[in-house]
C-alpha positions in Angstrom: 8.0 27.0 44.4 6.7 30.3 45.7 8.1 31.7 48.9 6.5 34.0 51.5 8.9 36.8 50.1 7.5 36.2 46.6 4.0 36.7 47.7 4.8 39.7 49.9 6.6 41.4 46.9 3.5 40.8 44.8 1.2 42.1 47.5 3.3 45.2 48.1 2.9 46.2 44.4 -0.7 45.1 43.9 -2.6 45.4 47.2 -3.4 48.3 49.5 -2.8 47.8 53.3 -6.5 47.2 53.8 -6.6 44.5 51.1 -3.5 42.9 52.6 -5.3 42.8 56.0 -8.3 41.2 54.3 -6.0 38.6 52.8 -4.7 37.8 56.3 -8.3 37.3 57.4 -9.0 35.0 54.5 -5.9 32.9 55.1 -6.8 32.7 58.8 -10.3 31.5 57.8 -8.9 28.9 55.3 -6.4 27.6 57.8 -8.9 27.6 60.7 -6.8 30.1 62.8 -7.8 33.2 64.7 -6.8 36.2 62.7 -5.5 37.9 65.9 -2.7 35.2 66.0 -1.0 37.0 63.1 0.0 39.7 65.6 -0.7 43.4 66.0 1.7 44.8 63.5 1.2 46.5 60.2 -0.8 44.5 57.6 2.2 43.4 55.6 3.9 42.2 58.8 0.8 40.2 59.7 0.6 38.8 56.2 4.2 37.7 56.4 3.4 35.8 59.6 0.4 34.1 58.0 2.4 33.2 54.9 5.4 31.8 56.8 3.6 30.0 59.7 0.2 29.1 58.4 0.9 27.9 54.8 3.1 25.2 53.5 5.1 25.5 50.3 2.4 24.0 48.2 -0.2 26.4 49.6 2.0 29.4 49.1 2.5 28.3 45.4 -1.2 27.9 44.9 -1.9 31.3 46.5 0.6 33.1 44.4 -0.7 31.4 41.2 -4.3 32.3 42.2 -3.4 35.9 42.9 -1.5 36.2 39.6 -4.4 34.7 37.6 -6.9 37.1 39.1 -4.6 40.1 38.4 -4.3 39.1 34.8 -8.1 38.6 34.6 -8.7 42.0 36.1 -10.5 40.5 39.1 -10.2 41.6 42.7 -7.1 40.2 44.4 -8.9 40.0 47.8 -10.6 36.6 48.1 -14.2 36.5 48.9 
């Protein structure tokens, strides 16, 4: 089972701060939350909030798997 820390570690290595912020926006959209509710901190802090409080264990596992598959396929890691 993927944890928020697993996804954060992946994102620290493979995403820029701008991309991490875009990922927060995508998670907010998918979970029907206002992106501003992730706080006003740095993108990785905001991402941590979204991963911990907006996604359940299954959703975190799906997200990490999706990110890893896209990375292996050379696709953008920022969801459209």
